[in-house]
C-alpha positions as CSV (number, residue, x, y, z in Angstrom):
1,M,-0.1,0.1,0.1
2,Y,2.7,2.3,0.7
3,L,5.2,1.3,-2.0
4,K,2.8,1.8,-4.6
5,P,2.6,5.6,-5.0
6,I,6.7,5.5,-4.3
7,I,7.1,3.2,-7.4
8,N,4.6,4.9,-9.2
9,G,4.8,3.1,-12.6
10,T,8.5,2.6,-12.7
11,G,8.6,-0.5,-11.6
12,N,6.6,-3.3,-9.4
13,Y,6.5,-5.0,-6.1
14,Y,5.7,-8.9,-5.2
15,I,4.5,-9.8,-2.0
16,E,5.6,-13.5,-0.9
17,A,7.2,-14.1,-4.3
18,Q,8.4,-17.7,-4.6
19,T,12.0,-18.7,-5.3
20,R,13.2,-21.7,-7.2
21,N,13.4,-24.0,-4.4
22,Q,9.9,-22.9,-3.1
23,Q,10.9,-20.4,-0.4
24,R,8.7,-17.5,-0.2
25,T,10.2,-14.1,0.1
26,D,8.2,-11.1,1.8
27,V,8.8,-8.3,-0.6
28,I,10.7,-8.0,-3.7
29,V,10.9,-4.6,-5.4
30,D,12.1,-4.3,-9.0
31,Y,12.7,-0.2,-9.6
32,H,14.4,1.4,-12.5
33,G,15.9,-2.0,-13.2
34,R,17.3,-3.3,-10.0
35,Q,15.9,-5.4,-7.5
36,Y,15.5,-5.2,-3.9
37,V,14.7,-8.3,-1.4
38,I,12.9,-7.0,1.9
39,E,12.4,-9.6,4.6
40,M,10.2,-8.4,7.6
41,K,10.5,-9.8,11.1
42,T,9.0,-9.1,14.5
43,Y,12.2,-8.9,16.7
44,R,12.0,-11.6,19.4
45,G,15.8,-11.8,20.4
46,Q,19.2,-12.0,18.6
47,E,18.9,-15.6,17.9
48,Y,15.6,-15.1,15.9
49,N,17.1,-12.0,14.3
50,R,20.0,-13.9,13.3
51,Q,17.8,-16.4,11.6
52,G,16.2,-13.7,10.0
53,K,19.6,-12.5,8.3
54,E,20.0,-16.3,7.1
55,Q,16.9,-16.6,5.6
56,L,17.2,-13.5,3.6
57,A,20.9,-14.2,2.9
58,Q,19.5,-17.1,1.3
59,Y,16.9,-15.5,-0.7
60,L,19.7,-13.1,-2.0
61,D,21.4,-16.5,-3.2
62,A,18.4,-17.2,-5.2
63,Y,18.1,-13.8,-6.8
64,R,22.3,-13.7,-7.2
65,L,22.2,-10.4,-5.2
66,D,24.8,-9.4,-2.6
67,R,22.5,-6.6,-0.6
68,G,19.6,-6.8,0.9
69,Y,17.3,-5.3,3.8
70,L,15.7,-6.6,7.0
71,L,12.9,-4.7,8.5
72,S,12.6,-5.5,12.3
73,F,9.5,-4.7,14.1
74,N,10.7,-4.4,18.1
75,F,7.7,-3.9,20.5
76,N,10.1,-4.0,23.5
77,K,10.1,-0.8,25.7
78,N,13.5,-0.4,25.9
79,K,14.3,-1.0,22.0
80,V,16.7,1.0,20.5
81,C,15.3,2.0,16.9
82,G,17.8,2.7,13.9
83,V,19.6,1.4,10.8
84,T,22.5,-0.6,10.8
85,E,24.5,-2.3,8.1
86,T,26.3,-5.4,8.8
87,E,27.8,-8.3,6.8
88,Y,26.1,-12.0,7.0
89,D,27.5,-14.8,4.9
90,G,29.3,-12.6,2.6
91,K,25.8,-10.7,2.1
92,R,25.5,-7.1,2.8
93,I,22.4,-6.3,5.1
94,L,21.1,-3.1,5.7
95,E,18.7,-3.8,9.0
96,T,16.5,-0.7,10.1
97,V,14.6,-1.4,13.7
98,V,11.6,0.4,14.1
């Protein structure tokens, strides 16, 4: 709903697109000839967050990309919001915590 006005006819987005190995990504955005893979997770601790990065890295392999995006929804009272960039399994992951 929020992506459509941003893309505005210059790209497409796919929700739960299926990879060749039958996995389902959360969001794929095609914009100006580039693909963006976005994984969305509810934050449930460091281990669950690591699993999300692993899952995203697998999707990036399937799409032959080296950079992906992790959107983490953190409902903890003492959360730290922000954007960080890390490397996981040779892939660059930009994580946004809201």
